LOMARKOL-563532 format. One record per atom (N, C-alpha, C, O): atom name; x, y, z; residue number from 1; residue in one letter. Coordinates in steps of 0.05 Angstrom, whole numbers, plus 5000, padded with zeros to 4 digits. Layout:
LOMARKOL-563532
- CA X Y Z NUM A
...
***
This chain:
LOMARKOL-563532
- N 6182 4942 1245 1 X
- CA 6165 4941 1211 1 X
- C 6178 4974 1199 1 X
- O 6185 4993 1212 1 X
- N 6177 4970 1178 2 X
- CA 6197 4982 1156 2 X
- C 6181 4988 1134 2 X
- O 6173 4967 1123 2 X
- N 6173 5009 1125 3 X
- CA 6145 5015 1092 3 X
- C 6152 5045 1089 3 X
- O 6156 5062 1106 3 X
- N 6153 5047 1060 4 X
- CA 6142 5069 1051 4 X
- C 6114 5085 1048 4 X
- O 6101 5070 1033 4 X
- N 6103 5098 1053 5 X
- CA 6088 5120 1050 5 X
- C 6088 5132 1028 5 X
- O 6105 5150 1022 5 X
- N 6069 5124 1011 6 X
- CA 6067 5143 0985 6 X
- C 6045 5159 0992 6 X
- O 6028 5155 1010 6 X
- N 6046 5176 0978 7 X
- CA 6029 5198 0981 7 X
- C 6030 5226 0947 7 X
- O 6030 5220 0923 7 X
- N 6030 5238 0952 8 X
- CA 6022 5257 0928 8 X
- C 6020 5287 0941 8 X
- O 6020 5287 0966 8 X
- N 6019 5311 0927 9 X
- CA 6021 5335 0925 9 X
- C 5998 5340 0949 9 X
- O 6000 5354 0969 9 X
- N 5978 5326 0939 10 X
- CA 5959 5336 0968 10 X
- C 5969 5331 0990 10 X
- O 5965 5352 1003 10 X
- N 5981 5316 1002 11 X
- CA 5988 5301 1030 11 X
- C 6012 5309 1040 11 X
- O 6022 5298 1060 11 X
- N 6027 5334 1023 12 X
- CA 6052 5341 1022 12 X
- C 6045 5363 1054 12 X
- O 6061 5381 1060 12 X
- N 6032 5360 1061 13 X
- CA 6042 5379 1091 13 X
- C 6034 5362 1117 13 X
- O 6043 5367 1140 13 X
- N 6013 5335 1109 14 X
- CA 6001 5315 1129 14 X
- C 6024 5286 1123 14 X
- O 6024 5269 1140 14 X
- N 6042 5284 1100 15 X
- CA 6063 5257 1100 15 X
- C 6077 5259 1123 15 X
- O 6075 5245 1142 15 X
- N 6091 5276 1121 16 X
- CA 6113 5282 1140 16 X
- C 6111 5279 1167 16 X
- O 6127 5267 1181 16 X
- N 6084 5294 1177 17 X
- CA 6071 5290 1195 17 X
- C 6067 5262 1205 17 X
- O 6080 5254 1224 17 X
- N 6051 5247 1192 18 X
- CA 6048 5217 1199 18 X
- C 6075 5204 1200 18 X
- O 6078 5185 1216 18 X
- N 6096 5214 1184 19 X
- CA 6118 5191 1186 19 X
- C 6134 5204 1209 19 X
- O 6149 5188 1219 19 X
- N 6135 5227 1220 20 X
- CA 6140 5226 1249 20 X
- C 6131 5220 1262 20 X
- O 6142 5211 1282 20 X
- N 6104 5219 1259 21 X
- CA 6087 5201 1289 21 X
- C 6096 5174 1288 21 X
- O 6108 5166 1308 21 X
- N 6093 5157 1266 22 X
- CA 6099 5130 1267 22 X
- C 6141 5125 1270 22 X
- O 6150 5103 1277 22 X
- N 6153 5141 1266 23 X
- CA 6172 5135 1271 23 X
- C 6177 5146 1303 23 X
- O 6199 5140 1313 23 X
- N 6157 5160 1319 24 X
- CA 6164 5167 1346 24 X
- C 6151 5138 1363 24 X
- O 6155 5135 1387 24 X
- N 6138 5120 1350 25 X
- CA 6126 5103 1356 25 X
- C 6141 5077 1347 25 X
- O 6132 5055 1350 25 X
- N 6168 5085 1334 26 X
- CA 6182 5059 1338 26 X
- C 6180 5052 1310 26 X
- O 6192 5031 1308 26 X
- N 6169 5061 1278 27 X
- CA 6160 5041 1261 27 X
- C 6175 5056 1247 27 X
- O 6169 5080 1247 27 X
- N 6197 5048 1231 28 X
- CA 6214 5053 1207 28 X
- C 6196 5070 1183 28 X
- O 6204 5067 1160 28 X
- N 6176 5086 1186 29 X
- CA 6166 5104 1151 29 X
- C 6186 5117 1152 29 X
- O 6204 5122 1168 29 X
- N 6175 5125 1118 30 X
- CA 6191 5144 1101 30 X
- C 6166 5145 1080 30 X
- O 6158 5127 1065 30 X
- N 6156 5178 1084 31 X
- CA 6142 5184 1063 31 X
- C 6152 5196 1039 31 X
- O 6171 5212 1038 31 X
- N 6139 5187 1021 32 X
- CA 6143 5193 0987 32 X
- C 6126 5199 0979 32 X
- O 6103 5190 0982 32 X
- N 6137 5220 0960 33 X
- CA 6121 5222 0932 33 X
- C 6131 5218 0903 33 X
- O 6135 5237 0889 33 X
- N 6134 5185 0892 34 X
- CA 6138 5188 0869 34 X
- C 6124 5191 0850 34 X
- O 6104 5177 0853 34 X
- N 6123 5206 0825 35 X
- CA 6106 5201 0806 35 X
- C 6084 5188 0802 35 X
- O 6062 5197 0796 35 X
- N 6091 5160 0807 36 X
- CA 6072 5141 0801 36 X
- C 6067 5134 0824 36 X
- O 6074 5110 0825 36 X
- N 6057 5142 0845 37 X
- CA 6048 5137 0871 37 X
- C 6013 5127 0866 37 X
- O 6011 5108 0880 37 X
- N 5998 5131 0857 38 X
- CA 5971 5127 0848 38 X
- C 5968 5104 0831 38 X
- O 5948 5091 0830 38 X
- N 5992 5099 0815 39 X
- CA 5989 5076 0788 39 X
- C 5989 5052 0809 39 X
- O 5971 5034 0810 39 X
- N 6016 5055 0828 40 X
- CA 6017 5033 0845 40 X
- C 6002 5033 0863 40 X
- O 6005 5012 0875 40 X
- N 5980 5051 0877 41 X
- CA 5961 5050 0893 41 X
- C 5943 5031 0884 41 X
- O 5938 5010 0896 41 X
- N 5929 5043 0855 42 X
- CA 5909 5029 0843 42 X
- C 5911 5006 0835 42 X
- O 5890 4993 0831 42 X
- N 5935 4994 0832 43 X
- CA 5952 4965 0823 43 X
- C 5952 4949 0845 43 X
- O 5953 4925 0843 43 X
- N 5952 4960 0867 44 X
- CA 5956 4949 0900 44 X
- C 5982 4941 0902 44 X
- O 5987 4922 0917 44 X
- N 6007 4958 0885 45 X
- CA 6031 4958 0897 45 X
- C 6042 4969 0913 45 X
- O 6061 4982 0907 45 X
- N 6034 4967 0938 46 X
- CA 6046 4987 0958 46 X
- C 6044 4977 0988 46 X
- O 6036 4954 0990 46 X
- N 6047 4986 1007 47 X
- CA 6047 4977 1042 47 X
- C 6032 4998 1056 47 X
- O 6014 4993 1072 47 X
- N 6042 5025 1048 48 X
- CA 6025 5039 1055 48 X
- C 6016 5064 1040 48 X
- O 6035 5074 1030 48 X
- N 5991 5081 1035 49 X
- CA 5987 5102 1018 49 X
- C 5960 5120 1030 49 X
- O 5937 5112 1031 49 X
- N 5973 5150 1038 50 X
- CA 5955 5169 1040 50 X
- C 5939 5176 1022 50 X
- O 5948 5184 1001 50 X
- N 5917 5175 1025 51 X
- CA 5893 5183 1006 51 X
- C 5869 5182 1011 51 X
- O 5866 5170 1033 51 X
- N 5846 5189 1000 52 X
- CA 5814 5201 1017 52 X
- C 5801 5180 1003 52 X
- O 5814 5169 0985 52 X
- N 5779 5172 1007 53 X
- CA 5765 5151 0996 53 X
- C 5736 5156 0989 53 X
- O 5721 5141 0977 53 X
- N 5730 5188 1000 54 X
- CA 5701 5196 0990 54 X
- C 5677 5185 1015 54 X
- O 5653 5183 1011 54 X
- N 5688 5181 1032 55 X
- CA 5659 5164 1056 55 X
- C 5643 5186 1062 55 X
- O 5646 5205 1047 55 X
- N 5630 5187 1076 56 X
- CA 5611 5208 1089 56 X
- C 5615 5212 1119 56 X
- O 5618 5194 1135 56 X
- N 5613 5236 1126 57 X
- CA 5610 5246 1159 57 X
- C 5585 5244 1165 57 X
- O 5579 5251 1188 57 X
- N 5565 5235 1150 58 X
- CA 5533 5240 1156 58 X
- C 5526 5217 1159 58 X
- O 5516 5214 1181 58 X
- N 5529 5194 1141 59 X
- CA 5514 5174 1131 59 X
- C 5532 5151 1137 59 X
- O 5548 5148 1118 59 X
- N 5535 5128 1160 60 X
- CA 5554 5120 1157 60 X
- C 5554 5087 1132 60 X
- O 5572 5070 1131 60 X
- N 5538 5088 1120 61 X
- CA 5530 5069 1101 61 X
- C 5545 5077 1072 61 X
- O 5552 5063 1054 61 X
- N 5546 5100 1075 62 X
- CA 5570 5116 1050 62 X
- C 5593 5110 1051 62 X
- O 5607 5112 1031 62 X
- N 5606 5102 1078 63 X
- CA 5634 5100 1083 63 X
- C 5633 5067 1080 63 X
- O 5648 5055 1064 63 X
- N 5611 5052 1098 64 X
- CA 5622 5014 1099 64 X
- C 5624 5008 1068 64 X
- O 5644 4996 1059 64 X
- N 5598 5020 1049 65 X
- CA 5594 5019 1018 65 X
- C 5626 5008 1008 65 X
- O 5630 4987 0996 65 X
- N 5645 5025 1017 66 X
- CA 5672 5028 1004 66 X
- C 5683 4995 1009 66 X
- O 5691 4980 0991 66 X
- N 5681 4990 1028 67 X
- CA 5695 4964 1028 67 X
- C 5681 4937 1025 67 X
- O 5694 4916 1027 67 X
- N 5646 4938 1019 68 X
- CA 5639 4917 0996 68 X
- C 5651 4903 0980 68 X
- O 5668 4918 0971 68 X
- N 5653 4884 0971 69 X
- CA 5664 4867 0952 69 X
- C 5660 4867 0926 69 X
- O 5676 4855 0912 69 X
- N 5633 4882 0912 70 X
- CA 5622 4891 0900 70 X
- C 5636 4916 0887 70 X
- O 5636 4922 0863 70 X
- N 5648 4928 0910 71 X
- CA 5655 4961 0894 71 X
- C 5687 4948 0884 71 X
- O 5700 4962 0868 71 X
- N 5697 4929 0891 72 X
- CA 5734 4930 0879 72 X
- C 5730 4936 0844 72 X
- O 5747 4943 0828 72 X
- N 5706 4931 0840 73 X
- CA 5700 4934 0808 73 X
- C 5698 4958 0797 73 X
- O 5708 4960 0775 73 X
- N 5687 4979 0807 74 X
- CA 5684 5004 0804 74 X
- C 5709 5022 0800 74 X
- O 5725 5030 0817 74 X
- N 5709 5030 0764 75 X
- CA 5733 5046 0767 75 X
- C 5737 5069 0770 75 X
- O 5716 5079 0777 75 X
- N 5757 5089 0767 76 X
- CA 5761 5117 0783 76 X
- C 5780 5115 0807 76 X
- O 5794 5098 0817 76 X
- N 5771 5146 0814 77 X
- CA 5794 5145 0834 77 X
- C 5769 5147 0869 77 X
- O 5782 5148 0890 77 X
- N 5747 5148 0871 78 X
- CA 5734 5146 0898 78 X
- C 5707 5125 0886 78 X
- O 5696 5118 0865 78 X
- N 5707 5122 0913 79 X
- CA 5688 5099 0916 79 X
- C 5688 5067 0909 79 X
- O 5670 5051 0901 79 X
- N 5707 5066 0913 80 X
- CA 5722 5036 0911 80 X
- C 5737 5030 0924 80 X
- O 5756 5044 0927 80 X
- N 5734 5000 0941 81 X
- CA 5741 4985 0952 81 X
- C 5777 4977 0944 81 X
- O 5787 4959 0929 81 X
- N 5790 5000 0962 82 X
- CA 5817 4998 0954 82 X
- C 5837 4984 0950 82 X
- O 5853 4981 0932 82 X
- N 5830 4967 0982 83 X
- CA 5843 4946 0992 83 X
- C 5843 4917 0976 83 X
- O 5862 4902 0974 83 X
- N 5815 4913 0963 84 X
- CA 5802 4886 0949 84 X
- C 5805 4876 0975 84 X
- O 5826 4864 0976 84 X
- N 5795 4874 0992 85 X
- CA 5785 4864 1020 85 X
- C 5755 4848 1011 85 X
- O 5742 4854 0991 85 X
- N 5751 4832 1027 86 X
- CA 5714 4819 1009 86 X
- C 5705 4798 1033 86 X
- O 5720 4779 1037 86 X
- N 5683 4800 1049 87 X
- CA 5679 4790 1072 87 X
- C 5648 4784 1063 87 X
- O 5635 4805 1065 87 X
- N 5636 4765 1056 88 X
- CA 5606 4761 1049 88 X
- C 5593 4773 1075 88 X
- O 5579 4793 1076 88 X
- N 5601 4752 1102 89 X
- CA 5576 4777 1131 89 X
- C 5578 4797 1113 89 X
- O 5560 4796 1096 89 X
- N 5597 4819 1110 90 X
- CA 5595 4839 1117 90 X
- C 5576 4859 1096 90 X
- O 5559 4877 1100 90 X
- N 5592 4843 1065 91 X
- CA 5571 4849 1048 91 X
- C 5533 4851 1058 91 X
- O 5515 4867 1052 91 X
- N 5534 4835 1070 92 X
- CA 5497 4835 1076 92 X
- C 5499 4844 1102 92 X
- O 5476 4853 1102 92 X
- N 5506 4849 1121 93 X
- CA 5499 4869 1133 93 X
- C 5497 4904 1120 93 X
- O 5479 4920 1118 93 X
- N 5529 4903 1113 94 X
- CA 5524 4928 1088 94 X
- C 5501 4931 1074 94 X
- O 5492 4954 1072 94 X
- N 5487 4911 1061 95 X
- CA 5467 4914 1034 95 X
- C 5445 4925 1058 95 X
- O 5436 4948 1056 95 X
- N 5436 4906 1085 96 X
- CA 5414 4913 1092 96 X
- C 5415 4942 1106 96 X
- O 5395 4953 1116 96 X
- N 5435 4950 1106 97 X
- CA 5437 4987 1122 97 X
- C 5427 4998 1093 97 X
- O 5410 5016 1096 97 X
- N 5432 4993 1066 98 X
- CA 5428 4998 1049 98 X
- C 5396 5005 1045 98 X
- O 5387 5024 1032 98 X
- N 5384 4987 1056 99 X
- CA 5353 4989 1050 99 X
- C 5337 4996 1070 99 X
- O 5313 4996 1070 99 X
- N 5357 5003 1094 100 X
- CA 5340 5017 1117 100 X
- C 5337 5046 1120 100 X
- O 5352 5065 1122 100 X
- N 5319 5042 1119 101 X
- CA 5317 5088 1125 101 X
- C 5332 5101 1146 101 X
- O 5332 5094 1170 101 X
- N 5343 5122 1134 102 X
- CA 5359 5130 1141 102 X
- C 5351 5142 1179 102 X
- O 5366 5138 1199 102 X
- N 5329 5153 1178 103 X
- CA 5322 5158 1201 103 X
- C 5315 5145 1220 103 X
- O 5306 5156 1240 103 X
- N 5321 5114 1219 104 X
- CA 5313 5088 1232 104 X
- C 5345 5090 1249 104 X
- O 5365 5078 1239 104 X
- N 5348 5105 1274 105 X
- CA 5376 5108 1283 105 X
- C 5381 5089 1295 105 X
- O 5403 5078 1296 105 X
- N 5359 5079 1307 106 X
- CA 5367 5048 1327 106 X
- C 5378 5025 1305 106 X
- O 5400 5013 1310 106 X
- N 5364 5018 1284 107 X
- CA 5374 5005 1260 107 X
- C 5412 5005 1246 107 X
- O 5434 4996 1244 107 X
- N 5389 5029 1239 108 X
- CA 5428 5038 1227 108 X
- C 5449 5031 1244 108 X
- O 5467 5017 1234 108 X
- N 5452 5038 1276 109 X
- CA 5470 5033 1291 109 X
- C 5477 5009 1301 109 X
- O 5497 5001 1311 109 X
- N 5454 4998 1295 110 X
- CA 5454 4961 1295 110 X
- C 5469 4952 1279 110 X
- O 5487 4937 1286 110 X
- N 5466 4961 1253 111 X
- CA 5481 4954 1232 111 X
- C 5505 4956 1234 111 X
- O 5521 4937 1235 111 X
- N 5514 4988 1236 112 X
- CA 5541 4992 1242 112 X
- C 5565 4981 1255 112 X
- O 5589 4980 1249 112 X
- N 5543 4969 1286 113 X
- CA 5560 4953 1303 113 X
- C 5572 4927 1291 113 X
- O 5595 4916 1292 113 X
- N 5544 4919 1276 114 X
- CA 5557 4894 1269 114 X
- C 5572 4887 1245 114 X
- O 5583 4865 1242 114 X
- N 5571 4908 1227 115 X
- CA 5591 4910 1207 115 X
- C 5621 4913 1220 115 X
- O 5639 4899 1211 115 X
- N 5625 4928 1238 116 X
- CA 5645 4937 1255 116 X
- C 5662 4913 1271 116 X
- O 5686 4910 1276 116 X
- N 5639 4898 1278 117 X
- CA 5650 4872 1291 117 X
- C 5670 4858 1271 117 X
- O 5690 4845 1277 117 X
- N 5660 4862 1249 118 X
- CA 5668 4841 1223 118 X
- C 5691 4852 1214 118 X
- O 5711 4837 1212 118 X
- N 5692 4889 1204 119 X
- CA 5713 4895 1189 119 X
- C 5744 4908 1217 119 X
- O 5767 4914 1209 119 X
- N 5737 4908 1239 120 X
- CA 5756 4913 1248 120 X
- C 5773 4890 1249 120 X
- O 5793 4888 1234 120 X
- N 5763 4865 1275 121 X
- CA 5788 4839 1271 121 X
- C 5810 4842 1249 121 X
- O 5834 4840 1251 121 X
- N 5794 4849 1223 122 X
- CA 5807 4845 1190 122 X
- C 5822 4872 1187 122 X
- O 5843 4873 1175 122 X
- N 5812 4890 1195 123 X
- CA 5832 4912 1191 123 X
- C 5835 4920 1163 123 X
- O 5848 4941 1160 123 X
- N 5825 4908 1137 124 X
- CA 5828 4923 1112 124 X
- C 5841 4945 1108 124 X
- O 5861 4942 1094 124 X
- N 5834 4974 1119 125 X
- CA 5847 4994 1119 125 X
- C 5855 5007 1141 125 X
- O 5836 5010 1156 125 X
- N 5874 5015 1148 126 X
- CA 5882 5034 1174 126 X
- C 5880 5062 1168 126 X
- O 5895 5071 1150 126 X
- N 5866 5074 1177 127 X
- CA 5856 5098 1182 127 X
- C 5876 5114 1197 127 X
- O 5878 5112 1221 127 X
- N 5894 5132 1183 128 X
- CA 5916 5142 1206 128 X
- C 5907 5174 1214 128 X
- O 5909 5188 1235 128 X
- N 5895 5178 1184 129 X
- CA 5881 5220 1188 129 X
- C 5865 5217 1179 129 X
- O 5856 5197 1167 129 X
- N 5857 5241 1186 130 X
- CA 5827 5252 1175 130 X
- C 5823 5279 1175 130 X
- O 5828 5292 1195 130 X
- N 5813 5289 1154 131 X
- CA 5818 5317 1136 131 X
- C 5782 5320 1128 131 X
- O 5765 5303 1125 131 X
- N 5783 5345 1126 132 X
- CA 5765 5370 1104 132 X
- C 5771 5374 1088 132 X
- O 5794 5382 1089 132 X
- N 5762 5373 1063 133 X
- CA 5775 5392 1044 133 X
- C 5788 5425 1050 133 X
- O 5772 5439 1062 133 X
- N 5808 5435 1045 134 X
- CA 5806 5463 1058 134 X
- C 5811 5479 1031 134 X
- O 5833 5490 1028 134 X
- N 5793 5481 1016 135 X
- CA 5788 5497 0994 135 X
- C 5780 5523 0999 135 X
- O 5763 5529 1017 135 X
- N 5796 5549 0977 136 X
- CA 5786 5571 0995 136 X
- C 5769 5586 0969 136 X
- O 5781 5587 0948 136 X
- N 5746 5595 0971 137 X
- CA 5727 5605 0957 137 X
- C 5725 5633 0950 137 X
- O 5715 5642 0971 137 X
- N 5728 5649 0937 138 X
- CA 5731 5677 0930 138 X
- C 5701 5688 0920 138 X
- O 5694 5686 0896 138 X
- N 5685 5699 0937 139 X
- CA 5657 5714 0926 139 X
- C 5657 5731 0923 139 X
- O 5640 5745 0933 139 X
- N 5685 5747 0898 140 X
- CA 5683 5773 0893 140 X
- C 5667 5777 0870 140 X
- O 5658 5800 0867 140 X
- N 5662 5755 0851 141 X
- CA 5659 5755 0814 141 X
- C 5631 5733 0830 141 X
- O 5611 5745 0835 141 X
- N 5632 5711 0835 142 X
- CA 5611 5685 0837 142 X
- C 5608 5678 0866 142 X
- O 5625 5674 0883 142 X
- N 5573 5679 0867 143 X
- CA 5566 5676 0899 143 X
- C 5543 5644 0891 143 X
- O 5527 5641 0872 143 X
- N 5550 5625 0912 144 X
- CA 5535 5607 0914 144 X
- C 5546 5588 0918 144 X
- O 5535 5566 0914 144 X
- N 5578 5590 0928 145 X
- CA 5597 5568 0946 145 X
- C 5586 5554 0958 145 X
- O 5567 5562 0971 145 X
- N 5595 5524 0959 146 X
- CA 5590 5509 0983 146 X
- C 5604 5530 1005 146 X
- O 5622 5545 1000 146 X
- N 5588 5526 1036 147 X
- CA 5598 5540 1053 147 X
- C 5589 5517 1079 147 X
- O 5572 5500 1074 147 X
- N 5598 5519 1097 148 X
- CA 5600 5509 1124 148 X
- C 5555 5516 1125 148 X
- O 5537 5499 1127 148 X
- N 5553 5537 1122 149 X
- CA 5522 5541 1127 149 X
- C 5506 5528 1105 149 X
- O 5486 5516 1111 149 X
- N 5514 5530 1077 150 X
- CA 5499 5511 1063 150 X
- C 5525 5487 1041 150 X
- O 5534 5490 1018 150 X
- N 5530 5468 1061 151 X
- CA 5544 5450 1050 151 X
- C 5523 5431 1030 151 X
- O 5514 5412 1042 151 X
- N 5514 5434 1002 152 X
- CA 5504 5422 0994 152 X
- C 5514 5404 0972 152 X
- O 5499 5392 0956 152 X
- N 5542 5402 0972 153 X
- CA 5568 5385 0964 153 X
- C 5588 5395 0967 153 X
- O 5591 5418 0974 153 X
- N 5612 5373 0962 154 X
- CA 5636 5373 0976 154 X
- C 5653 5395 0943 154 X
- O 5658 5388 0920 154 X
- N 5655 5416 0956 155 X
- CA 5670 5436 0947 155 X
- C 5694 5438 0918 155 X
- O 5699 5455 0901 155 X
- N 5708 5404 0925 156 X
- CA 5723 5400 0909 156 X
- C 5732 5396 0879 156 X
- O 5734 5374 0869 156 X
- N 5738 5421 0865 157 X
- CA 5738 5417 0837 157 X
- C 5746 5390 0820 157 X
- O 5737 5381 0799 157 X
- N 5770 5378 0840 158 X
- CA 5768 5352 0819 158 X
- C 5748 5327 0823 158 X
- O 5757 5308 0811 158 X
- N 5730 5323 0834 159 X
- CA 5712 5309 0851 159 X
- C 5697 5315 0822 159 X
- O 5697 5338 0813 159 X
- N 5685 5296 0811 160 X
- CA 5657 5282 0796 160 X
- C 5632 5303 0803 160 X
- O 5617 5313 0786 160 X
- N 5629 5308 0826 161 X
- CA 5608 5316 0832 161 X
- C 5610 5358 0830 161 X
- O 5592 5373 0838 161 X
- N 5640 5368 0816 162 X
- CA 5640 5394 0811 162 X
- C 5624 5407 0799 162 X
- O 5620 5430 0804 162 X
- N 5607 5388 0774 163 X
- CA 5586 5408 0762 163 X
- C 5568 5417 0780 163 X
- O 5561 5440 0777 163 X
- N 5554 5403 0803 164 X
- CA 5534 5410 0820 164 X
- C 5545 5434 0839 164 X
- O 5533 5446 0857 164 X
- N 5577 5438 0828 165 X
- CA 5578 5467 0843 165 X
- C 5575 5485 0831 165 X
- O 5568 5507 0839 165 X
- N 5582 5475 0796 166 X
- CA 5578 5501 0782 166 X
- C 5551 5507 0769 166 X
- O 5547 5527 0755 166 X
- N 5531 5487 0775 167 X
- CA 5499 5498 0771 167 X
- C 5490 5518 0795 167 X
- O 5473 5535 0789 167 X
- N 5500 5516 0823 168 X
- CA 5495 5535 0849 168 X
- C 5515 5564 0837 168 X
- O 5515 5584 0851 168 X
- N 5527 5564 0817 169 X
- CA 5543 5598 0824 169 X
- C 5529 5616 0807 169 X
- O 5514 5609 0789 169 X
- N 5533 5635 0813 170 X
- CA 5515 5659 0802 170 X
- C 5534 5687 0801 170 X
- O 5547 5693 0821 170 X
- N 5535 5700 0780 171 X
- CA 5555 5722 0778 171 X
- C 5546 5751 0800 171 X
- O 5522 5757 0802 171 X
- N 5559 5760 0809 172 X
- CA 5561 5782 0832 172 X
- C 5556 5811 0821 172 X
- O 5541 5829 0830 172 X
- N 5572 5810 0800 173 X
- CA 5568 5832 0781 173 X
- C 5555 5827 0758 173 X
- O 5552 5845 0741 173 X
***
């Protein structure tokens, strides 16, 4: 295999490492950061791309829904079916998960396994990396930032949820 891995400045520390690991495994991969990286990604004009997709570490539904057929129509950068994968049976399983109470762990686990039985053989997305945003917050002038003890929202200022961070901030002085 030979291909480019598209990236952006946010992946400048990760991209070269992924490239090297793939090369060690026999894949002729090259990490690049062209200015049109995201445009090519959104149009589907790429082979590989390092990108985050806004899934969840707490609720599997929030990640599984990213691969539902209906999410291909969602505009913007996150919460969209970027591979444009479609599977009606998978959609039904994820829809059932959406209406299952989150405290019903047995049912959620059963549905997750059913979804993976469909998703894994087709592998619409290859997950090579996992990371959490590493965003320093300074409490010299403002307090109320998201922390490990109060992780009320992702602290990334570029996300649509940043207003929730601003709503929680209080001046220190």
